[in-house]
C-alpha positions, 0 to 999 in steps of 0.5 A: 495447467490441465492436459487436453484429456483431463477434465477441467478443474472445478472451483472446489478442486482449485480451492482444495489445491490452494488450501493444501499449499498451506501445509506444503514446504514451498506452499507460500512461495507457490501462492505468491507466484500464483497471485502475481501470475493472476492464477488465483481464479475464483477461489473463495480462499482468497481472504485467507491468502490475503491475510497471510500475505499481510501478516494477519495470519501466520503461514502455519494454519495451526496458529490461526485459531489463537490469532483469530481469537486474539484479534476478534477479542481486540475488535470487540473491545474497540467496539465497546469503547468507541461505539457508544450507545446513547440509550445506556444508563451510563451514557445518559448520566454522562450527557445529562450531567455535562454542559452541551457548550463544554468544549473540553476534550473530556466533555461527554457532549463534545465527544458526542458532537465529534463522533456524530460529525465523523459518522456523518462524513463516513456515511456520505462516503459509504453511500457513494461506494461502488454504486450499482453493485448490489452487494454494497447496496445492502444495509448491513454492508453499509452499516458494517463499513461505517462501524469499521471506518469509525472505529479505525478513525477513533483508534488511530488519531494520527491517521487522517480519515479522508474519502478513499478509505471506504474504497480500500475497505470495500474490496476487503469486505467483499472478499471476506464475505465471499469466503466459504470452506468446502467439505474437503478443507472442513475435514482438515483438523488439528490435534484438538479436532478443530478445523483452522479453516473453519475458524478463520472463515467463520461468517460470524466474525466477518466484521472483526476479521475485515477490520483486522485486515484493513488495519494491517493494510493501512499500516503499509499505506497509512503514511499517505493519510497521516496528519502532520504531528503538530496538527493532531489533537483537536477536532478543529485541526482535523476538520481543516484537512478532511477531504470533502469533495469527490475528487481526491486529486483536486483536494490534494492541491488544497491540502498540500501539507497533509499530502506532501509524502504521497505527492513526492512519491508520485514525482519519484515514480515519474522522475525516476522510474518512468524517466528510466524506462521511457524518457520520451513519455516522461519528458513529454508529460513534463513539457506539458507541465503535468505534475504527476500528483494531479492524476497519480495521487488517486491511483496510489492512495487507494491502490487503484480502487477507483480506476478498475472494476472490482473484479479486475481490481481483486486480481491486481490486488492479488499481485500487489499483495503476492509481490510483497508487503511493501506494495512496491509493485504498485509503483510499477503498475502506475508506470505500466498504466502510463505505458499502456496509454502512451499512444493516447498521450504523445502528440496530444495537448494538455487538455486531452492528456489530462482527460485521458489520465483522469478517465483511464481507459478500461483494460481487457485483461488485468493480467496483462497490466501486471505482466507489463509492470514486471517487464518494466521492473526487469528492464529498469534492473537490467539498465542499472546493471549495465550502468554498474549499479546494484539491483535486486532480481525479481526472483528472490522477491517471489521466493521470500516466503515470510514477509515478501519484498521488505519488512513493514517497518517504516523506520529510519532506514526507509526514511534515509533511503528515500533521502538518499535517492532525493540527494542523488537527484539533486547532486547529479546535475547536467548544467553545462556550466558545471561540466568541469572535470573536477566537479563531474568526477566528484558528482559521479563518485558520490552518485555511485557511493549513494547507489551502493549505500542504497543497495545495502539499506535495501538488503537488511544490512548488518550492524557493521554495514550500517556503521560503514554507511554512516562513515560513508555519509560523513565523507559524502557530506565532506565532498559536497561541502568541498572540503574533501576531494574523491581521490582522497577517499577509500571505496565503500567497505564490502557489505556483510550480513 
């Protein structure tokens, strides 16, 4: 913070300070803390910071030049592969020799019709993106967004293109276009006399770099757009789950199978997180039979992009990306949003509550929302500590300079952890008919074991710890089957690694 006698920092001063952090030992840690605290201001280096947080660029600027060259060449190859030019001689020959009624997957006409239908779907969404914002009214911006979304959809056949991806892409492109290097950083050159900042922020490659950033972000949240495996492969099957309305939440009801993961995640936020920190509000919404996915799906799937103005959204995304690569802060932001409007919900009827949730009130300062989310996270952790359950402090998360909160791999560990959370909720019941000593003891014993197993899985377990987890799960299965009583079981071995 500037002293009263110090002149205020200019945007150039701020950018120079941010740029220098990449060369300091604790620089990435400080950048994460700045983003979570909402202290990035108007720095035009935000695109660099986001790319580092999302692992598009390395923390070491010396590696940016090679990384940029590789990712840009890859995108250029994708453009040549998927953006077909019907005027080229080779494409004319393919189409002329093919039967327009040929529906084979390798038919040139069939591919042409599929591409045109997908382009039309994307174009309709692009026109509706941030209407009234001059930047997004420009033809080159719309064309660039259309190409990026089309290429991504073609190159990722297992991910469903639906309306909303355009809302995720738009802020990324806006931030990329806002990137400019001040002279102080232009002078920062490597041993070959090349400035990593100039290369990474080269305006000639905005489209290439935006695609790479978009792709990296979709790795984290792509599970909320994924097609069920058995439905991948034909245009007709993809058509059946493409969302065609402006309202993502309404369409989720129609496409429940494709949205199953995100709907379950919405319920997790309500039934576990909100219920823990504000049982009164969670219970009231539950009594009104308002299923969380009805309003929360559109919050989560597109990272709050349709909820807040662009300038506020960018500050919120600073915090989400700075917190960690698995975007878990988004869960607590959703809880904070509900807490902020609890006075508009409690005591109101179903219709009033739904209107409030679907038309979320504008906030005065996005930093306050982020601060509330962090406070609720700490409150949740403190409660778990009081109950004897393991928790993870906020401080180590901000101090993790490499990957943020967790690894980005959505492998068996993540799936198992989610399943354990659901298993615990199912197994621990409050029905008075079951409140006999023997069963209650088994319930509490198993619930505590599941909490400890989850803790191990959340903290990068060693092979030895994983083996003990497998053994514990086998014993828990025996308890639930009624073949083993908890007193016959040993406690969970100490974790290692």
